[in-house]
C-alpha positions in Angstrom: 0.0 0.0 0.0 1.5 3.4 -1.0 2.3 5.8 1.8 0.7 9.3 1.6 1.3 12.5 3.4 -0.6 12.8 6.6 -1.9 16.2 5.5 -3.2 14.8 2.1 -4.9 12.0 3.9 -6.7 14.5 6.2 -7.8 16.5 3.1 -9.2 13.3 1.5 -11.1 12.4 4.6 -12.4 16.0 5.0 -12.6 17.9 8.3 -16.0 16.4 9.3 -14.1 13.2 9.9 -10.6 14.2 11.2 -8.6 17.4 11.8 -5.0 17.9 12.6 -4.2 18.6 16.3 -0.4 18.4 15.9 1.7 18.1 12.8 4.5 16.3 14.7 8.2 16.9 14.7 8.7 15.4 11.3 8.3 18.0 8.4 6.1 15.7 6.3 4.8 12.7 8.2 3.4 9.9 6.0 0.8 7.2 6.5 1.2 3.8 5.0 -1.5 1.9 6.9 -3.9 2.0 9.8 -4.0 -0.1 13.0 -6.1 -0.1 16.2 -4.3 0.9 19.4 -6.4 -1.6 21.5 -4.1 -4.5 21.0 -0.5 -3.9 22.4 0.9 -7.1 20.8 -0.2 -6.0 17.3 0.9 -2.4 17.8 4.4 -3.5 18.9 4.7 -5.5 15.6 3.4 -2.6 13.5 5.8 -1.0 11.1 6.5 2.7 11.3 4.4 5.1 9.4 1.0 3.8 10.4 -2.0 5.7 11.8 -2.9 4.3 15.2 -6.6 4.6 16.1 -6.8 5.4 19.9 -9.9 3.3 20.5 -10.9 3.8 24.1 -8.3 6.5 24.8 -9.8 9.1 27.2 -8.2 12.5 26.3 -9.2 13.8 29.7 -7.1 11.1 31.5 -3.4 12.3 31.4 -2.0 8.8 32.1 -4.0 7.2 29.2 -3.1 10.0 26.9 0.5 9.9 27.8 0.6 6.0 27.3 -0.9 6.4 23.8 1.6 9.1 22.9 4.5 7.0 24.1 3.3 4.0 22.1 3.0 6.2 18.9 6.4 7.7 19.5 8.0 4.3 20.1 6.7 2.9 16.8 7.1 6.2 14.8 3.5 6.3 14.1 0.8 9.0 14.0 -2.0 8.9 16.5 -5.8 9.6 16.2 -8.0 10.3 19.2 -11.7 11.2 19.6 -11.6 15.0 20.4 -14.1 17.7 20.1 -12.7 21.0 18.7 -11.3 23.4 19.8 -9.0 21.2 22.0 -7.9 22.4 25.4 -4.5 24.2 25.6 -3.0 21.8 28.2 -3.8 18.8 25.8 -2.2 20.6 22.9 0.9 21.4 25.0 1.2 17.7 26.1 0.8 16.5 22.5 3.3 18.9 20.9 6.0 18.2 23.5 6.1 14.6 22.3 6.6 15.4 18.6 3.9 12.8 17.6 1.6 13.7 14.7 -2.0 13.6 16.2 -5.4 13.8 14.5 -8.6 14.7 16.1 -11.5 12.4 15.1 -15.0 13.7 15.2 -16.5 12.2 18.4 -19.7 11.3 16.5 -17.8 9.2 14.0 -17.6 5.5 14.8 -14.0 4.0 14.8 -15.1 1.4 12.4 -16.0 3.9 9.8 -12.8 5.8 10.4 -10.7 2.7 9.8 -12.7 1.8 6.8 -12.4 5.3 5.2 -8.6 5.5 5.9 -8.1 2.0 4.5 -10.1 2.9 1.3 -8.2 6.1 0.7 -4.9 4.5 1.0 -5.9 1.4 -1.1 -7.2 3.8 -3.8 -3.7 5.3 -3.8 -5.1 8.9 -3.8 -1.7 10.3 -4.0 1.7 9.3 -5.5 4.5 8.2 -3.3 6.4 11.4 -4.4 6.0 14.4 -2.1 4.9 16.7 -4.8 1.2 15.9 -4.4 -1.9 14.3 -5.7 -2.4 11.9 -8.5 -4.0 13.4 -11.6 -5.3 11.9 -14.7 -8.6 13.6 -15.4 -12.0 12.0 -15.1 -13.1 8.5 -15.9 -13.6 9.1 -19.6 -10.1 10.4 -19.8 -8.8 7.4 -18.1 -10.7 5.0 -20.3 -9.2 6.8 -23.4 -5.7 6.6 -21.9 -6.0 2.9 -21.1 -7.4 2.2 -24.5 -4.5 4.0 -26.2 -1.9 2.1 -24.3 -3.4 -1.4 -24.6 -5.0 -1.1 -28.0 -8.5 -2.1 -26.9 -11.9 -0.6 -26.2 -12.5 0.2 -22.5 -15.6 0.4 -20.5 -16.0 1.1 -16.8 -19.1 -0.2 -14.9 -20.3 0.3 -11.3 -21.8 -2.5 -9.2 -25.2 -1.6 -10.5 -24.2 -2.6 -14.1 -24.2 1.2 -15.0 -21.6 2.2 -17.6 -20.0 5.2 -16.0 -17.3 5.7 -18.6 -16.0 4.3 -21.9 -13.3 5.1 -24.4 -14.1 6.8 -27.6 -10.9 6.7 -29.7 -11.2 6.3 -33.5 -11.3 2.9 -35.1 -11.8 0.9 -31.8 -13.0 -2.6 -31.9 -16.8 -2.9 -31.1 -19.4 -5.7 -31.0 -23.1 -5.8 -30.3 -22.6 -5.9 -26.5 -20.4 -2.8 -26.4 -22.8 -1.0 -28.9 -25.8 -1.7 -26.8 -24.1 -0.9 -23.5 -22.9 2.5 -24.9 -26.4 3.4 -26.3 -28.2 2.3 -23.0 -25.4 3.3 -20.7 -25.7 0.1 -18.8 -24.8 -3.6 -19.3 -27.2 -5.3 -21.8 -29.6 -7.8 -20.2 -28.2 -10.7 -22.1 -24.6 -9.8 -21.0 -25.4 -9.4 -17.3 -24.4 -13.0 -16.5 -21.0 -12.4 -18.2 -20.6 -9.2 -16.3 -21.3 -10.9 -13.0 -18.8 -13.7 -13.6 -17.6 -14.8 -10.2 -14.1 -15.2 -11.5 -13.9 -11.4 -12.2 -15.3 -10.1 -8.9 -13.4 -12.5 -6.6 -10.0 -12.4 -8.4 -7.1 -10.1 -7.4 -5.7 -10.2 -10.9 -7.0 -9.5 -14.5 -9.3 -12.1 -15.8 -9.7 -13.1 -19.5 -13.3 -13.5 -20.6 -15.0 -14.3 -23.9 -18.6 -15.4 -24.9 -19.5 -17.0 -28.1 -19.9 -14.4 -30.9 -18.3 -11.6 -29.0 -14.8 -10.0 -28.9 -12.3 -11.3 -26.4 -12.2 -9.2 -23.2 -9.9 -8.6 -20.3 -11.6 -7.7 -17.0 -10.4 -6.4 -13.6 -12.5 -5.5 -10.5 -12.2 -2.0 -9.1 -11.6 -2.0 -5.4 -10.9 0.5 -2.6 -9.8 -1.5 0.4 -12.5 -4.2 1.0 -15.1 -2.2 -0.9 -15.9 -3.3 -4.5 -16.8 -0.2 -6.6 -17.1 -1.7 -10.1 -15.2 -3.3 -12.9 -13.1 -2.3 -15.9 -13.4 -4.2 -19.1 -11.3 -4.0 -22.3 -12.3 -5.5 -25.5 -9.8 -6.5 -28.3 -10.2 -7.1 -32.0 -9.2 -10.8 -31.8 -7.3 -13.3 -29.7 -4.0 -12.6 -31.4 -4.2 -8.8 -30.5 -4.7 -9.4 -26.7 -1.4 -8.0 -25.2 0.1 -8.8 -21.8 -1.6 -5.9 -20.2 -2.3 -7.1 -16.7 -0.2 -4.6 -14.7 -1.6 -1.7 -16.9 -5.3 -2.7 -16.3 -4.6 -3.2 -12.5 -3.1 0.2 -12.2 -6.0 1.7 -14.2 -8.4 0.0 -11.8 -6.6 1.7 -8.8 -6.9 5.1 -10.4 -10.6 4.5 -11.3 -11.2 3.7 -7.7 -10.0 7.2 -6.7 -12.4 8.8 -9.1 -15.3 6.6 -8.1 -14.7 7.2 -4.4 -14.9 10.9 -5.1 -18.1 10.5 -7.0 -19.6 8.4 -4.2 -18.7 11.1 -1.6 -20.4 13.8 -3.8 -23.6 11.6 -4.3 -23.8 10.9 -0.6 -23.4 14.6 0.3 -26.0 15.6 -2.2 -28.4 13.0 -0.7 -27.8 13.9 2.8 -28.6 17.5 1.8 -31.9 16.5 0.2 -32.7 14.3 3.3 -32.1 17.2 5.7 -34.3 19.5 3.7 -37.0 17.0 3.5 -36.9 16.1 7.2 -37.1 19.9 8.0 -40.1 20.4 6.0 -41.9 17.4 7.5 -41.0 18.6 11.0 -42.3 22.2 10.3 -38.8 23.8 10.1 -38.6 24.5 6.4 -38.5 28.3 7.1 -35.3 28.1 9.1 -32.2 29.7 7.9 -29.2 27.6 6.9 -31.2 24.9 5.3 -30.2 23.6 1.9 -32.0 25.6 -0.7 -33.5 24.7 -4.1 -35.1 21.4 -2.9 -38.7 21.3 -4.2 -41.0 19.1 -2.1 -44.3 17.6 -3.3 -47.4 19.1 -1.8 -48.5 15.7 -0.4 -45.4 15.6 1.8 -46.0 19.2 3.0 -49.5 18.1 3.7 -48.2 15.1 5.8 -46.1 17.5 7.7 -49.3 19.6 8.6 -51.1 16.4 9.6 -48.3 15.5 11.9 -48.5 18.7 13.8 -52.3 18.9 13.9 -52.6 16.0 16.4 -52.4 18.4 19.4 -51.1 17.7 22.9 -52.3 15.0 25.3 -52.2 15.0 29.0 -51.0 11.3 29.2 -47.2 11.5 29.2 -46.8 7.8 28.1 -49.3 8.3 25.2 -47.4 11.4 24.1 -44.0 9.6 24.1 -45.5 6.7 22.1 -47.1 9.1 19.6 -43.9 11.1 19.3 -41.9 7.9 18.6 -44.4 6.7 16.0 -44.3 10.1 14.3 -40.5 10.0 14.2 -40.7 6.5 12.5 -43.2 8.0 10.1 -40.8 10.9 9.3 -37.9 8.4 8.8 -40.0 6.2 6.5 -41.1 9.3 4.5 -37.5 10.4 4.1 -36.4 6.9 2.9 -39.4 6.4 0.5 -39.0 9.8 -1.0 -35.4 9.6 -2.0 -36.4 8.9 -5.6 -37.8 12.5 -5.7 -34.2 13.9 -5.9 
């Protein structure tokens, strides 16, 4: 797994997940992996340059904090702790005196999610191993064209829902009926889904050769970020004789594609969360509050539902009121979930 600058890892995760408490004594600390701090035997065997997740470390306990900082210093690793910002001055002074790079994790963020996010970003190789910054390469269509030009085939990139998210469009590329239908419909054709879901492709760590009767020979590789499967990359060639030894090239292309697909996933998730917040606010009668996302148009039936929710009035029975409140909250959650298709 390629190491990346700690600062770049923080940028990739965004400040709603982690923030820098101390940059450490080293000018440009790097992170090559992630490990939990709750198992001393594993941590002692951990190579330098990892991010230690301080699971269970109470930052208000000086002894516990000092022990975690000593472990990070002894293993030449960075440390992450749950910490609300702004941090106390005495805590910052204790951290900076050790020279250990320390990140503040949003207290509302589960450690399992933090570990998964860090692993995914590192696995996607979001940056080069050189200090001069992030990997570039344009969008997925540019990537598809670049790979097609190198290997001499026609490239298509699909997500896990069989949607074709990008494809190469260089002149004189090989094409068969499956590729033609896929590009026109922007998804894997029905009669080719079984081939697309070939278990050998999705479980392999290498490039897999695949060919169905009457179609062009293809090379396929799964696109992963850590343990997450994001999609697959397929390359069609004119004939068997023209299939080159392009495994390393396609695997590297899959790693770069994972970077772009992770970014797209974050963008889609953020937009969906914005719509969910606006919808929930309208249903709870807070649509007029400032600071809510604008431009979200809600159907009148949902606004009417909001009015019906608030028309029930108060009751003198505390138990009944609590049950009614819980039922209405479930109603709101169901409405939010069911109305996602409106966006």
